[in-house]
C-alpha positions in Angstrom: 153.8 4.1 71.2 151.9 7.2 72.1 153.7 10.4 71.1 155.4 12.0 74.1 153.5 14.9 75.5 155.2 18.3 75.1 156.5 19.8 78.3 156.9 23.3 76.8 155.3 25.8 79.1 154.1 28.4 76.6 152.7 30.6 79.4 156.0 30.9 81.1 157.7 31.7 77.8 155.1 34.4 77.1 155.6 35.9 80.6 159.4 35.9 80.1 159.2 37.5 76.7 156.9 40.2 78.1 159.4 40.9 81.0 162.2 41.2 78.4 160.2 43.7 76.4 159.4 45.7 79.6 163.0 45.8 80.6 164.1 47.0 77.2 161.5 49.7 77.2 162.5 50.8 80.8 166.1 50.8 79.7 165.4 53.0 76.8 163.4 55.3 79.0 166.3 55.6 81.5 168.7 56.4 78.7 166.2 59.0 77.4 165.8 60.7 80.8 169.5 60.7 81.4 170.1 62.3 78.0 167.5 64.9 78.8 169.0 65.6 82.2 172.5 66.1 80.8 171.5 67.9 77.5 172.9 71.4 77.1 169.6 72.5 75.8 169.3 75.4 73.4 172.6 76.7 72.0 173.0 80.5 72.3 174.5 82.6 69.5 178.1 83.9 69.6 179.2 87.5 69.2 182.4 89.5 69.5 182.2 89.2 73.3 180.5 85.9 73.9 181.7 82.6 72.6 178.8 80.1 72.9 181.1 77.1 72.3 183.3 77.8 75.3 180.7 79.7 77.3 183.2 82.5 77.7 182.4 86.2 78.1 185.5 88.2 77.2 186.3 91.5 78.9 188.6 93.9 77.0 190.1 93.3 73.5 191.2 89.8 74.2 194.7 90.3 72.8 197.0 90.2 75.9 199.6 87.5 76.5 198.2 86.4 79.9 194.8 84.8 80.0 192.6 84.5 83.1 189.4 82.5 83.2 187.0 82.7 86.0 184.1 80.2 86.4 181.4 81.5 88.7 178.1 80.3 90.1 175.8 83.2 91.0 174.5 81.4 94.1 178.0 80.8 95.4 178.9 83.0 98.4 182.6 82.6 97.8 182.2 83.8 94.2 180.6 86.9 95.5 183.5 87.5 97.9 185.9 86.8 95.1 184.1 89.4 92.9 184.0 91.9 95.7 187.7 91.5 96.4 189.2 91.1 92.9 186.5 91.9 90.3 187.5 95.6 89.8 191.2 94.8 89.6 190.6 92.1 87.0 188.4 94.4 84.9 191.0 97.1 85.1 193.8 94.8 83.9 191.5 93.6 81.1 190.6 97.0 80.0 194.2 98.3 79.9 195.2 95.3 77.8 197.3 93.6 80.5 195.3 90.4 80.5 192.6 88.5 78.6 189.8 88.1 81.0 187.1 85.5 80.5 184.0 85.0 82.7 182.2 81.6 82.5 178.7 81.5 84.1 178.1 78.0 85.3 175.8 76.1 87.6 176.7 73.5 90.2 174.7 74.6 93.3 171.1 73.8 92.2 170.7 71.5 95.2 170.8 74.6 97.5 167.7 76.3 96.1 164.8 74.2 97.3 164.2 72.6 93.9 164.0 75.9 92.0 167.4 75.4 90.3 168.4 79.0 91.0 172.0 78.3 89.9 170.9 77.1 86.5 168.3 79.9 86.1 170.7 82.7 87.0 173.5 81.3 84.8 171.0 81.0 82.0 169.8 84.5 82.5 173.4 85.7 82.4 173.9 83.9 79.1 170.8 85.6 77.7 172.4 89.0 78.5 175.7 87.9 77.1 174.0 86.9 73.8 171.7 89.9 73.4 173.4 92.7 75.3 177.0 91.6 75.7 178.2 95.1 76.7 176.0 94.8 79.7 177.1 91.4 80.9 179.3 92.7 83.7 176.6 95.1 84.9 174.1 92.2 85.1 176.6 89.8 86.7 177.3 92.5 89.4 173.6 92.9 90.0 173.2 89.1 90.4 175.9 89.1 93.0 174.6 92.2 94.8 171.2 90.5 95.0 172.5 87.0 95.7 170.0 84.9 97.6 171.1 82.8 100.6 171.9 79.2 100.1 169.1 76.8 100.9 166.5 79.5 99.9 164.4 79.4 96.8 166.3 82.2 95.2 165.0 84.9 93.0 162.2 84.1 90.6 162.7 84.1 86.9 160.6 87.2 86.6 162.8 88.9 89.1 165.9 87.9 87.1 164.2 89.4 84.0 163.4 92.6 85.8 167.0 92.9 86.9 168.0 92.8 83.3 165.7 95.6 82.5 167.2 97.6 85.4 170.7 97.4 83.9 169.3 98.2 80.4 169.5 94.7 78.9 165.9 94.8 77.6 166.7 92.7 74.6 167.4 89.7 76.9 164.1 89.8 78.8 162.1 87.4 76.7 165.1 84.9 76.7 165.3 85.1 80.5 161.5 84.8 81.0 161.4 81.7 78.7 164.4 80.2 80.5 165.9 79.5 77.1 169.4 78.7 78.4 168.4 77.1 81.7 170.5 74.0 81.0 173.6 75.8 79.6 175.3 76.6 82.9 175.2 73.0 84.2 176.4 71.7 80.8 179.3 74.1 80.9 180.2 73.0 84.4 180.3 69.4 83.3 182.3 70.0 80.1 184.9 72.0 82.0 184.9 69.6 85.0 184.1 72.3 87.5 183.8 70.9 91.0 183.8 74.1 93.0 183.5 77.8 92.5 185.1 80.2 91.9 187.5 78.2 89.7 190.3 80.3 88.3 192.7 79.4 85.4 195.8 81.4 84.5 197.3 80.7 81.1 195.6 77.3 81.0 196.6 76.2 84.4 193.9 75.7 87.0 194.8 77.3 90.3 194.1 76.2 93.8 193.4 79.5 95.5 194.0 77.9 98.9 197.5 77.2 97.9 199.9 80.2 98.6 202.0 79.6 95.5 198.9 79.5 93.3 197.4 82.6 95.0 200.7 84.4 94.4 200.5 83.5 90.7 197.1 85.1 90.6 197.8 88.2 92.6 201.0 88.8 90.7 198.9 89.3 87.6 196.9 92.0 89.3 200.1 93.9 90.1 
């Protein structure tokens, strides 16, 4: 009896194997790109004022019993209004030792800057100042709010952000800003702290809803 002919379709097997390889490669590429998108990027150095692990810039001596954390996006109009209304009072309470005040520059509004990622770039610039010229962080943050671009505009350029640092005397941070060294830091901090909207305010570890009268009273009571 003649041997039965093999029905194995080696061409189909080869094509299937090639498809599997391509899918594995594409899967690895997707994972790589996702990791790149969510990476915190370069890690800044800490100093007496700036804690790079928590992303906090502390105002005052940091020894009071009550702690207030404020998470801000420099493209957020409500953050600017918050700063205009409460910034001076918060700083005063921090400076006289009544509260520990922490500012956290974060980025959640990149989608409103025509692809230039202004939220990330401005947060990164603020981190550069916090790292190199921490005593000038508040001056720089105030300058960012004073020159806040409209939402859905391209925002300030990176060179303009660097020039603003020079204007407040933070010359040591200029190269860091120009190089966009910490461009990814603000978005990574927003994710790690689960920030969904800004400003986000926490008092003694409790996240407040500033639209809630009781929470707003908790906040304003701290300000006297």
